[in-house]
C-alpha positions in Angstrom: 38.7 18.0 -164.7 37.0 16.6 -167.8 38.2 13.0 -168.7 36.3 12.6 -171.8 37.9 12.7 -175.5 34.7 14.7 -176.9 35.6 15.7 -180.3 39.0 13.9 -180.6 40.1 12.0 -183.6 42.8 9.3 -184.7 43.3 8.4 -188.2 40.2 6.4 -188.5 38.2 7.0 -185.5 36.1 9.9 -183.9 35.4 10.0 -180.2 32.3 11.5 -178.6 30.1 10.6 -175.6 28.1 7.6 -175.5 24.3 8.0 -176.2 21.4 6.1 -175.1 20.7 5.4 -179.0 23.9 3.6 -178.9 22.5 1.0 -177.1 21.5 -1.7 -180.0 24.7 -1.1 -181.8 26.9 -1.9 -178.7 24.4 -5.1 -177.8 26.5 -7.3 -180.2 29.4 -7.0 -178.0 27.5 -8.8 -175.2 25.8 -11.4 -177.6 29.3 -12.7 -178.4 30.4 -15.0 -175.5 34.0 -14.3 -176.5 33.6 -10.6 -175.4 33.3 -11.2 -171.9 34.6 -14.8 -171.5 37.4 -13.5 -169.1 35.3 -11.4 -166.8 33.6 -12.9 -163.9 30.4 -11.3 -162.5 28.8 -10.1 -165.4 25.0 -11.0 -166.2 24.6 -13.8 -168.6 21.6 -12.0 -170.3 23.4 -9.8 -173.0 20.6 -7.3 -172.8 20.9 -7.0 -168.9 24.9 -7.0 -169.3 24.5 -4.1 -171.8 22.0 -2.2 -169.6 24.4 -2.4 -166.6 27.2 -1.2 -168.8 25.3 1.8 -169.9 23.8 2.6 -166.5 27.6 2.8 -165.3 28.9 4.8 -168.2 26.3 7.5 -167.5 27.0 7.5 -163.7 30.6 8.2 -164.6 29.4 11.1 -166.8 27.3 12.3 -164.1 30.0 12.0 -161.3 32.9 13.4 -163.1 34.6 9.8 -162.9 35.7 9.8 -166.6 34.0 7.3 -169.1 34.0 5.7 -172.0 33.8 7.4 -175.4 32.0 6.0 -178.3 34.5 5.2 -181.1 33.1 6.1 -184.5 34.8 4.8 -187.6 35.3 7.5 -189.9 34.7 5.8 -193.2 31.1 4.3 -192.1 30.1 6.5 -189.2 29.4 3.5 -187.3 30.1 2.6 -183.8 32.9 0.0 -183.6 33.9 0.3 -180.1 34.3 2.2 -176.8 37.3 3.6 -175.1 38.3 6.0 -172.3 39.9 7.3 -169.3 38.1 5.9 -166.2 38.7 6.8 -162.4 39.3 3.4 -160.9 40.4 2.2 -157.4 42.8 -0.8 -157.3 44.1 -2.1 -154.1 42.9 1.0 -152.2 44.7 3.5 -154.6 43.0 5.9 -157.1 44.2 5.3 -160.4 43.3 6.6 -164.0 42.9 3.6 -166.2 42.5 3.2 -170.1 39.7 1.2 -170.8 38.9 -0.2 -174.3 36.5 -2.7 -175.9 35.8 -3.3 -179.6 33.0 -5.0 -181.1 33.8 -8.4 -182.5 33.3 -7.8 -185.9 36.2 -5.3 -185.8 38.5 -7.1 -183.6 42.4 -7.6 -185.0 42.2 -4.4 -186.9 44.2 -2.1 -184.5 41.4 0.0 -183.4 41.9 -0.8 -179.7 45.4 0.1 -179.8 44.6 3.2 -182.2 42.3 4.5 -179.4 44.2 3.5 -176.2 47.1 5.5 -177.7 44.9 8.6 -178.2 43.8 8.3 -174.6 47.2 8.3 -173.3 48.2 11.1 -175.4 45.0 13.1 -174.4 45.7 12.3 -170.5 49.6 13.3 -170.6 49.2 16.3 -172.9 46.5 17.6 -170.6 48.8 16.7 -167.3 45.6 14.5 -166.2 47.8 12.0 -164.2 51.5 11.2 -163.8 50.7 7.4 -164.8 47.9 5.5 -166.6 47.1 1.9 -165.8 45.0 -0.7 -168.0 43.3 -3.5 -165.7 43.4 -6.7 -167.7 42.2 -10.2 -166.7 45.1 -12.4 -166.6 43.9 -14.7 -169.3 43.2 -11.8 -171.9 45.9 -12.0 -173.8 44.4 -9.6 -176.9 43.9 -6.9 -174.5 47.4 -7.5 -173.0 48.9 -7.1 -176.5 47.1 -3.6 -176.7 48.7 -2.3 -173.5 52.1 -3.5 -174.6 51.6 -1.6 -177.8 50.6 1.3 -176.1 54.2 1.3 -174.2 52.6 -0.2 -171.0 54.5 -2.4 -168.9 53.2 -5.2 -166.8 53.7 -4.0 -163.0 51.8 -6.3 -160.8 48.9 -8.8 -160.6 46.0 -8.4 -158.0 42.4 -9.2 -157.8 39.7 -6.5 -159.1 36.2 -7.2 -158.8 36.6 -10.7 -158.0 38.8 -11.1 -161.0 42.5 -12.2 -161.2 44.1 -9.2 -163.0 47.4 -7.6 -164.3 48.0 -3.9 -163.9 49.8 -2.4 -167.0 51.4 0.9 -166.1 52.9 3.8 -168.3 54.3 6.7 -166.7 54.2 10.2 -168.2 
């Protein structure tokens, strides 16, 4: 089961696999303290945090656990974010998550919602899961708004990787 959205598109975005060459373009995400302000347990050094994320991305690709796709802005051909379907285990249950992160200079322009909706459509059209979740820190209001705009509803609050999180869900 391929969970990557390679060669998928939305009105403003193209999806492709993340490449090692995307590292420098993605590094500003970790250089902005607001990007990671809600998540405990990340390295404080932006380079180290970015290296760890890229390592996890490629491990997911290799182990068929889904993964983030590079989001390429059609008008500029620039990397503006990452989004994808991720196999996660929450409270002992395997779930399929829609995850998303956008570079700070592209915040508040609707890209996360556009990409998340495409992931939802792709997952349900291809019958990849009966439901999808998004795991969002309880204080991360912007990401919660994306989940709500994607038709998800808050279903529970739990702890995930030592962080207090809301689990948003949508059924097929």
